[in-house]
C-alpha positions in Angstrom: -17.4 104.2 87.5 -17.2 106.8 90.2 -16.4 109.5 87.7 -19.5 108.5 85.7 -21.7 108.8 88.8 -20.1 112.1 89.7 -20.8 113.5 86.3 -24.4 112.2 86.3 -25.0 113.8 89.7 -23.5 117.1 88.6 -25.7 117.2 85.5 -28.8 116.3 87.6 -27.8 119.0 90.2 -27.6 121.6 87.5 -30.8 120.4 85.9 -32.5 120.7 89.3 -31.6 124.3 89.6 -32.9 125.1 86.2 -36.1 123.0 85.9 -37.1 121.7 89.3 -36.1 124.0 92.1 -38.2 121.9 94.5 -36.1 118.8 93.9 -32.8 120.8 94.3 -32.4 119.6 97.9 -32.5 116.0 96.9 -29.9 116.5 94.2 -27.7 118.3 96.7 -27.9 115.3 99.0 -26.9 112.9 96.2 -24.0 115.2 95.2 -22.7 115.3 98.8 -22.9 111.5 99.0 -20.9 111.2 95.8 -18.2 113.6 97.1 -18.0 111.6 100.4 -17.5 108.3 98.4 -14.8 110.1 96.3 -13.0 111.3 99.5 -13.2 107.8 101.1 -11.5 106.3 98.0 -8.7 109.0 98.2 -8.2 108.3 101.9 -8.0 104.5 101.3 -5.3 105.2 98.7 -7.3 103.9 95.8 -7.5 105.6 92.4 -10.5 107.9 92.8 -11.0 108.2 89.0 -11.0 104.4 88.2 
């Protein structure tokens, strides 16, 4: 599930650069949140790709 969210955020982030430069900041915030959740799962010892 986390992988799916990360992929969706990555696509939206790239889409933001190409189509909506104004919304790029919002997409960056979502991408950073996804990375933080990914790192928390790694620190807890859970499988981050599950």
